[in-house]
N, C-alpha and C positions, 0 to 999 in steps of 0.2 A: 516616443519620439523618434526612434532610431528608423521606424518603419514610415512616420510621416516626412522624415528628409530624404527618402528614396523614392517618392512619388515624382510622377514625371512633371518636372516644373515646368519644363518648356508648353506642353499643353496647359496648364493652369494657368502661367502668365499671359497666355493668349486669350484665354477664357476671360482673366480679370481684365484686359484691356477693351475685350468687348463690351463688357458689362458696363464699364466707364465711359464708354462712348456712348451708350446706350442711355444712361443717365444724362449724359451731357446734351444728347441731342433732346431729349425729352423736356429739360430743364429750359433749353433754348427757345422749345415752342411754348412754353409757358409765357413768353414775352408776348404773344399775339392774344391768349385768353389766359389770363392768370389763375382764375380759380380752377376751372378744368384743367388747364396743362399743369400746375402745382400739383394738383390732386393726384394726375397720373403718375407726376414724377415720385410722389410720396409713396404712392401703392406699387410701384415699381422696384424701388429701394426696398419695401418690405418683402416683396415677393424674392428679391435677390438674396436679401439676408434669410429668408427660410430656404430657399433653395442652395445656398452656401450649407447649410446645417447641415441638409439632406444628402447633398455631395460629400461631404467627409463622413456622414454615416454610412454612406453606400461604398465609400472607399475603403474603409476599414471591416466592412461585411464580406463574407467570404461568397463570393458570386457562385459558386458551387451549390450553393443552398436552395438556388432557383430551381435546380432538378427535382426538388421534394415538393417545392410550393407552385409550380408553374402552373398545374391544373386548376388548384384552388383561385389563384389570381385570375385565371381564364373566365372563371364563372363568377366572378364577384365584378370582372370587368364587364361581361355579358348583363348581370343586374343593373349596374348603373347605367349603361349606354340604353339599356331598356327604359329605365327612370325617368331618364331625362326627355325623352318624346312625350311621355305623358305630364312630367312634373316640371319639365324645363322651362325656362324663360327664352323668349323668342327676340332675338336681336338681328336686323337687318335680313330678317326673312329665313333665318337658320334657328331652331330651336335647339339648342346646343350647350345651354348654360343653367346651372342650378345655383340660384341666388341665395348667398348666406349675408344678412346685412348689406351693407353697400359693396360686398366682393361677390364675385359670379366665379364659380368653378366651373371648369369645361372639361367633362371627363375625357372626351375625344384624345385629348393631348397625352393623357396619362395612358389612355387605351394603345395609342401608338407603341409604345415602351412595353406595354405588358405583351401586346402581340407579338413584339420582336422576342421577348422573353421565352413566352410559350412555343413559337416556333423554333428558335434555336436548342431549347430542351427536348422537344418532339424530333427533331432530325438528328441530333447528337445522339440520341438513345435509340433510334432506327437507323442508324447509317450503316450497319451491317444487312440491313434489310431493302433499302433503297430502290434494289433495282424491281422490287415487286410494287406493280402499279398501283395495288390496293395503299400502300403507305400514302402516295402521294394524293390519292383521291381523297383519303380519310384528313388530310391537310386541307384540301380545298374544302372539303364540308365543314370543318372546323373552322375556317377561314369566311364562310359563307356569312355564319350567322353575324359575327361584328361588321362585316361589311354591309349587312343589309340594314342593321341599327343604323349605323353611319349615313348612309344614304337616306333613311327615312326622315334625318333631321332637317333639311339634307344636307351632307356635307360632301360635296364632290371630291374636293380637293384632297380631304384627308383620307380618303376611301382610296384613291388614285396612290397615295404615298404608302398606304398599307400594302396594296396588290404590288407595289413596286418592292417593298422591302421583302416581300413573301417570294417574288421571282428571283432576287439576287439570293437570299439565304438557300434559295432550294439549288440554284445554280452552281452555290460554292460549297453543296454540302455532299456531295458524290455521286450525284445522280448522272445516268448516262446522258450522253449528248442526243441521241435519237428521242428518247422519252423528253428530254427537255424542248427540243424542236419541235416536237408533236404538240406538247401541251402550251406553247407560246402560238403555235398556228391556230390551234383551237382557240385560244385567248383572242385571237387578233379577228377572228371570225365573227366574235361577238360584240365587237366595238360598233359597228353598224347599227344592229338592232336596239342597242343602247341608247342610240339617241333619241328614240321613242320614250324613253324612261325620263328623260331629263325635263325639270321644270322649264316653263316658258323663259324664265330670268336667265337660266342656265345656258339655254339655246341662244340668248340674246348676246351672253358674254362671248361664247363661242364665235358666232358670225361676226361681233363686232371686234373681235380681236383681231380678225383679218383687216377689216374695213371700219375702224373707230369714227370714221368721219361721217358712216352712214347716220349715226345717232349721238353728233356731239353735245348734246345736252341730257341723253339720257344714259343708255348702257356703255356709251362710248367714252362719257365723260371722263371718268376715273383715268383712263389710259392716256387720253389727250394732255391732261394736267398733269400726270406723272412724267410723260415725256418732255413737256413744256420745263419742267422744274428741274429734271435731270440735265436737258441741254443748257439752261439757263447759267448752271452754276460754272461751266466753264473750265479752267485749269485751277484758279485758287479759290473759287466760291464766292458767294456774298457776304460770308461772315456769320456767325453764330447768331440768330435771332433778326436777321436781315433778308430772310428768303421771301420774296412776296409772295410766292405760289404757298407757301406753308404760312406763314403769318397771317395773311389775308384770307385763310381759309378757303382758297380755291383748290388746293391739294385735299380731296376727301380721305378719309381713315389714315390720315398724315403720320401718326401716333403707332399703327398696327401695321395693315397691309404694305403702305407706302413710307415706310421710315427709310428706305433706301435712297427715294426721291428727295427727301429732306437733307440726307446726309450729301447727295450730290450737289444739290444747290446752294449749300450754306458751306460747305467744305471743299468742292469743286472735286476735278478729277484726281487733285493729290490724296484728299481724302479718302475717296473712293479706293485709289489705290492702296494705302495704307490698309485699310479694312479687306479688300479682297486679299492682301498678303497675309493679312493674320488668319484669314479663313484656310487659304492656302497651308499655313503652320498646321492649323488645328486638325484638316484632311490628312496632312503628312505623318503626323503623331499617331492618330487613332490607326492608320493605315499598319506604322511600324509595330504598334501594341497588337494588333491584329497578328501579325506574323510571330510575335514573340510568344503568344498564346499557347501552350502546350496541350491542352485539350481541345475536343471538337466543340463543346459547349460555350467556352471563351471565345473561341475563333468565330462562330457564328453568332455571337452576341455583338462582338464588335463588328463583323459584316452587317449586320440588321441597323446598328446604331449609325455607321458611316451612310448605309444607304438612306436612312431618315433624314440626317443632317443634311447630306448632300441634295436629295430630292427638293428639300425645302428651301435651300440656299438657291438651288437652278430654278425652282417655279417662282419665288418671291422677287429677284433680280429679274427674270423674263418678264414677271407681271409689270415690273417698275419701268422696262424700255420698251415695253410693247411688243414682244415677242412670245409671249404666254398670255393665255385667258386670265382674266380676273377670277380666282378660284378661293380667296380668303385665306391663303396660306402666308404665315407671318415669317420673319426672317429671324434665325436662331440667334438667340442672345443679345439682339438690337431691339427688336419691336417690343411695344408695350404688349404686356399680359401675364398675368400671373400664373395660369397653369401650363402655359408654353413654357415661362421661363423655369417654373420648378422642376417641370417633365424634363427639361433639356439638360440642367444641372445635375439632376438625378441621373441621367446618361451618362453624363460625363464621370462622376461618382464609381459607377460599373466600371465604366473604361479603365480607371484607375485601379479598380478593385483587381481586374485583370491582370493589369501591369505588375502590380504589387505582389500578386500570389506568383507572377513568373519569377521575379526576383528571390522571392522567398524559397522557391523551388531551385534556384542556381544555387542559393546558399547550401540548400541541404545535401545537393549532389556534391559539392567542394567540400 
């Protein structure tokens, strides 16, 4: 009970607020289609319940145990990413789900967190030898396999987030600036050739991200409808259950990719400002917890989780307002999705574990 009271309750309170808003928005979407909407609401509530259980489980689990299990987790992740390609269910052109009854598990959501843990463990144990290029090349090789399997689904958005997390963890792990710049330059040179590896629909998304009016009824439709929804909310919004774009089904994927557009339309600028403030508090607390970490493992895990949350936040909102291509990235803690919700709450549990161990270490020193 004593440890429970010493958790970072500012961070937890911010998370709980987002979870409540998520359920509120999903419930409002049931006004337009009660059966589907209320089903999504109930599944989200179940996912939140499961996620909260694991949040507190990982909170009181010493995060340093990952040093012993990170490699095993890596190979388990590779197995499931490979299995989903052969046995997974295809939804909206992506084979990324494994069906269990009426629920679908998306392994890539859990894989993103496992990769962060694996990289943090890898670099924290190799810190004294980071000047050796061979260690960095080893991390690239190890990262190649999950990236390859994620792109085979294909899930370009998740692959980009994994690469971003790797860059951030690498850059803050003690690597020399010259080596880092050389790696980033080499990576930049691979961007142009990668265009030819994209699927036709992915190329259309990127092209119509720049000019969505080129195909207003096709690949540009989502972006146009989302921007209409965001703009129509104005200051106070149209009210819960009264958003024309969302309630009349003009807005596609409104419960997942475009939940931010629903927020903006129904709760307006004030609702958006409130949610952005909550995210700001979350990023601030995670950053501060990273500073409190005494060991490199905890610090790098926090860095990776921060990079994962921020990139998903930035990409999703960018998709909704037309400044980023639509790549199927959900908004953490708000979008409907069991796998992403549970994985994100597990990540918060690990953040709390780092914070709690820091407090315990302080007490021992005193």
